[in-house]
N, C-alpha and C positions, 0 to 999 in steps of 0.2 A: 516358593526359592527364590523369589526377587527380595522378600521382606527378609529371609535372612543373612543374603549377601549383605543388605544395608545394615542389618544390626550390626554383623561382624564388621563393616567397615566402621561405623560409630564408634566402636568399642576399640578399633585401633586408633581412631583419630581420637578419642577420649584420653587412650592411655597414653599416645604420643605429646596430647598436652600437656596433662601430668606430669609424664617425666621430663619434658622439655621446662615446664615451670619450676619445680623440684631441684632440676638438676641446676637450672639456671641460676637459682636461688642460694644452693649450698656451696656452688663451686663459686659462685662472687663472693658470698660470706668468707668462706674458706681460703680462696687463692687474697680476697683483699684482704685479709688481716695476716694471713703469714707472710705474703709479700711486704706488707708496710712493715712488719716486725721486722724481718729479716734485712731486708734493703733498710731500714732505719737504723737499726744496730750494727751492719757492715757499713754502708755509707758515712756512718758518724764515726764509727773507729776508725776506719782507711783514711778519711777525708781528713781527719784529726791528725792522726802520724802524719802523711804526708805533708799537709800544709803547716804543719810544725816544724818538720826536718826541711823543707824547700825555705819556708821563709826565715827559718832560723839560719840557712846556710847565705843564702842570699841576702836577707838583713845584716848579718854580720859582715860580709866580704865588702854591700855598698856602703854601709856605716862606717866600716872600717875606712875602705877608700875616701869619702868625702870627709871623715873626720881628720884622715890625715892629711888632708891638703888642707883643708881650711883651719887647722892646728899650725901645718905649717907655713899656712899663711901671714896669719895672726901673729903666731910667736914670730916669724922671721926666717924659720929655720931654711 
């Protein structure tokens, strides 16, 4: 009776180990791939859009101000 309980416990332990290993491997691979792809795509798109918009706006404003000031000084206006 004791041997059967031990065998049953060993089966549970091995099943637990194998499930743990396979789930760990597959979840790691798939989450790594999908998160890498989606984060890469979305971050590149959104960072590209927002950085281009904000840099365009701020560089336009600051370059306009500073060029206006310096050209005004140099041209004596």
